[in-house]
N, C-alpha and C positions, 0 to 999 in steps of 0.2 A: 620564216626565219631558218638560217642554216642549221641542219640537223645536228651537226657536231656541237655548235654553240648551245643549242637547246639541251643537249646532254650535259654540258658543263653547268648550265643554269640549274637544272634539275638536281644535279649532284650537289651544288652549293646550297640549295634550299634544304635538302635532307640533312646535310651536315650542320646547317644553321640551327635546326631544331634539336638535333641530337646533342650538339655541343653547347647549346643554351643551358641544357641540363648539366652536362659534365663540367663545363668551365665555371658555372656558378658554384657547384659543389666543391670543386677543386679550390676555389678562392676562399671558401669558408670552412673547409674540412677541419683544419687544425683547431680553429676556435670553437666550432660545433662540438667536436670530440672532447674538448676541455670542459665545456659546459655539461656534457653528459657525465663526465668523470666527477664533477662536483656533486651532481645529484645521486650518482651510484658509484661509490668508491671501488666496487668490484670490477667495473669496466676500466680496462687499461689500454684501450685502443688509442693509437697515435696517428695524427694526420700525415706527418712526414714519413713514418714507417709504412703506412698504407700506400702512399704514393711511390715510395722506393720499391715496394713489392710490385706495384703495377708496372713500373718501367723496367725493373729487372726481368720479369717474366716477358714483357714486351720485347726486350732485347734478345732473349733466348729464342723466343718463338719466330722472330724474323728470319731465322735460318730455315724454318719449316714453311713459313708463309708462301714462298714461291711455289713450292710443291703442291700445297693445298689449292692455291689459286689456279695452278695449272690443271687441276682435276675439276674444280667446280666453277672456274671463271671469276673475273674480277667483280662482277655485279653481285653474285651470291655471296662472295667473301665480304663485300661491303655491308650487306644487310645482316649477315650472320654475326659480323663483328658488332653491329649496332645493338643487336639483341643483348649482348654482354654489357653494354652500357646501361640498359634498362635494369638488368639483374643487379648491377653494382649498387643500386640505391636501396636495396632490401635491408642491409645491416643498419641503416640509419633510422629505420622504424622499430627494429628489434633490440638495438643496443647490445649486440653480441660481438665480443672481440674476435672470437674464432670465425664467425661469419664475415666480419669485416675484412679480415686478411684473406680468407678463402675467396670472397667475391673480388677482392683486389687482384688476386692471381688470375682469376677468370677474365677480368677486364683486361689484363696484360696480354692474354692470348687473343681477345677480341680486337684489341687495339692493333696488333700485328696484322690482322686480316683487313680491318677497315682502312688503315693508313697505307699499307702496301697496295691494296686493291685500288685505293683512291688515286695514288701516284700513277699506277699503270693505266687506269681508266682515263685519267686526264691526259696523259701523254698519247694514248691511242687515238684520242679525239682531237689531237693537235698536230701541227707540223712546225717547221722552223719559223714560218711567218706568222703563226698564231699562238705559239706557246707562251709568249710573254703576256699577250692579251688574256688568254684563257686562264693562266695561273693567277693573274691579277684579279680577274672577275671571280674566280673560285674562292680565293682568299678573302676578298671583300665580302662576299656573301656569307661565307662560313664564319668569319670573324664578327659579323653582326650579332652572332650568338652572345658575345660578351656584353654588348649593349642591351639586348633584350633581357637577359638574365639579371643584370644589375639594376636596370630600371625597376624590376620587380623587387629586388632586394631593398632598394631605397624606399619604396612604398611600404614594404613590410616593417622597416625600422623607422618610420617617420615618427612614431610615438613610443618606441621600445628601445632598450639599450642592451638587452641580454637575449641569448637563445634559449628561452624556456621551452618546455615540452610542446605546448600548443604551437608555438612559432616554428619549431622543428618540423612537426607533423605537416603543418601547412606548406612550408617551403618544399619538402621532399615529395609531397603528394602532387603538387603543381609540376615539379621537375620530372616526376615519373610520367605524367600525362604528356608533357611536352616531348620527352625523349621517345616515348612510344609513337607519337605522331610522326616524328622525324624518321623513325624506323619504317613506318608504313610508306612514306614517300620513297625511301631508298629501295624498297621492294619493287617499285615499278620503273626502275632505271631501264633504259633501252640499251641494246647492244652497241658498243662503240663502233664507229664507222670511219673509213678513210676519206680522203679528199673527194673521191668519186661517189661516196655514199654507200660503199660496200662494207659488209661487216668486217671488222678488223681483228677482233680477239681470236676468232677461230684459227685464222691463218697464222697468228703469232704462236699459238701453242702447237699447231701441227708441224710448224717448222722447227720445234724444239723437241727432239726425241730423247734427250738425256734423261736418265733416271735420277731420283732424288739425290743420291750420293755424288753423281757427276755434277749436278747443279750446285751443290754446296762447294765442291772442289773448284768449280768455275768461278763462284763468287769470291772464294779465298784468293784465287789467282788475280781476279780483278782488283781486289782490295790491295794486293801487293804491288800494283802498278804505281809508277811515280805520281801521275796526276791524281789518281784516286786517293793515295795517301795524303796528298796535299789538300784535296777537297775535304778529306775526313776531319781535318782540324776545324773547319767551319761547321761541319755536321755536328761535331762534339759541342761547339759553342751553342748551336740552336737548342741542344739538349739541356745545357746549363740554364738557358733563358726560360725554358718550360718551367723548370723548378722555381727559379727566382721571380719571374714575372707573374706567374699564375698562382703561386702559393706563398712563397717566403715574403715577398714584398707586401702583399695584402695582410698576411698575419702580423708582420712587423708593425704595420700601421695600427691594426686592432689592438696590439699589446702595448703600444706607446700611449699611456694614459694621459700624458700632458699635452697631446696633440689636439684633442677635441673632447667635448663633453659627451659626444656619441661616436666614439671611434668605430663601432660596428657599422653604423650608417655610412661612415667615410669610406669603408671598404667598397660599398656599392658605387659611390661617386668615383673613386679612383679607378676601379675596374671598368666602369662605364666609359670614362674618357680614354682609358687604355684601348677598349674596343673600338671607339671612334678613331683613335690614332691608327689602329691596324686596318680599319676599313679605308680610311683616307690614304694611307700609305699604299695599300694594295691597288686602289683605283689609280693613284698617280703612276705606279709602276706599269699598270696596264696602258695608260694613256701615253706616258712618256718613254715607254720601252722602245728600243731600237726597232724600227720597222724593216720590212723586207727590202732588199736592195732594189726591188722593182718599183718601190714607192716613188711617185713623182713629186712628193712634198719636199720643199727645200729643207725643212727640219726633219731629219730622219730619226730623231729620238735620241735618248741617252743610252750609252752602252751599259752592259751589265756591270763592268768594273766601276763605272761612274756612280751608279745607284748603290753599289756596295760601299763605296767610300762615303757617300752621303749618309748612309745608314750608320756607318762606323762613328762619324762625328756626332750624330744625334744621340747615340747610346753613350758616348764618352761624356757628353753634357749631363745626361740623365744620371749616370753613375756618380759623377762628381757632386751633383745636387743631393742625391740620396745619402751620400757619404757624410755631408755636413748636416743633414736635416734629421736623421734618425740615430738613436743611440745604438751602440754596438750589440747590446744584449737583447734588442727588440725581437729577434726571431724566436726566442725561447718561451716567453710568457709575459704576463703583465709587468710592466717596468715603469718606474719614475726616474730613471737614470737620465742625466743630462746629455745632450748631444753637443756637437761643436757650436751650433746655434740652437735657439729655442725652437723646438719642433713646430713647423708651420703646416697646417692642414692644406692650404692653397698650393704651397710648394709641393707637397706630397701628391696632390691630384695632378699638378702639371707634370711631374716626373712620370706618373702613370701614363699620361698621354704620350710622352716622349718614348717610353719603353715600347708602346704599341706601335708608334710610327716607325721607329728604328727596326723593330723585329720583323715587320711586314716586308721590308726591303730585303732582308737576308733570306727569308723563306721563299719569296717569289723568284729571286735570282738563282737560288739553288735549283729550283724546278726548271728554270730557264736553261741553265747550263746542262742539266741532266737530259732535257728534251732535245738539246742541240748536239752535244758531244757524244752522248751514249744512247742515241735514238735506236740503234740496232740491238742494244742490250738492256732494255728498259727494266725488265723484271729484276735482274740481279742488282742493277744500280740503285733502284728505289729501295730494295730490300736492305742493301748495305747502308744507305742513308738512314732508314728507319732503325737499323741495328745500332749505328754509331750514335744517333740522337738519343734513343731510349737508354742506351748504356750510360751515357754521360748524365742524363736526367736522373737515373737511379742513384748514381754516385753522388750527385748534387743533393738529392733528397736525404741521402744517408749522412752527409757531412753537415746538413742544415741543423741538425741537433747538436753538432759539436762546435762549429765555427760561428763567430759573431758575423754581423752584416758587413763589417769592414773587410774581413778576410775574404768573404764571398764576392764582394765587389772587386777586389784586387784579382782574384782568380778569373772572374769574367772578363776584366779588361785585358789581361795577359793573353788568354785564349782567343779573344776577339781580334786582337792585334795580329797575332800570328796567322789566324784563320783568313783575315782579310787580305793580308799580303800574299798568302798562298793562293787564294781564289784569283787574285789579279794575274798571277803567273799563268795559271791554267787557262783563264779566259783569254789571255793574249795568244796562247797556242791555238785556241779555237778560232779566234778572229783571223789569224794568219791563214789558216786552212780555207 
């Protein structure tokens, strides 16, 4: 097997296990902490606040990540970051508000390393003819984490309706073991290589003699360019979807008491089909992505813009159905408020699938255009992407305690529309070249 492809597969497997843990915890954090608060009134930890801290620190640390990665390399940054994901699980065993928010900040730092390192490692193991395939394979493998974690959640809640202490300990013990196993896999990543099989990362950093201050100034200059500003709108949108898809939507389902007799188990089903949607979408992007111009096939694949437009309409349908299916106050806590229609559990699950399917298209095509247009400045570009994404995620988690689901859906729709149009303009400039 091609060594570069093998590197991508190993990266995907490691992320699959690490994020089986994190994505499962992210989906249930709000409801788990609510259950702890009922048992221990002195505990005041909030799931949305925890996630806001994670992504706020993530955003700030993205300015430092390129320098750190420049010193220790993308591989060490990836598994150092994954260790922070293991440590994040500690507060759920000890029920400490201070520890929860401290570990949330530590995870934000780790996330900046693991995700910036991942973007660089993936790009260094790809070229213009394989970036679409490789990003699709990576996202498909990593997003299988959602499926694995939520199959476990469904089994746990097959005969339970609440997060009692025994259930919490069981869930977080399993998640800690799974996350640790993923970290061990990431520790054996091999050096990235170019098309000829030569090590690629060493050359990248030797060619960049700028000090940290110069690197930050270079990133700011890149951010101020016309096309990067336009792409930033879609970067911001992906951050909003992190908050909504992975936390707000699942919490809203759990809090809507009229939707199902066991709304906690319904979280697992919804997140599971969302993971299936992401895997299917990522694989389709890999298969249908535009091939190299040297390809002899009559069907050369779909363009980046076409796949972005398809993802746009999938998300529009999902947002419209969620708007009519869930009550406006569902993100905040248990509610019996009526929605536009009677809340339907099967419609909620279907919307989860659409969110995953549409989201995969946006993520894969962002990495596609980064690997094509900014191949000579991968480090700064990936870092800016992570900064914009994590900043908007932090903002979204902050207002999730303030705005009902209707306002959140309207914000998502507006930013997605502007971001999609901007991406098409940038992609056209890349295609012309």
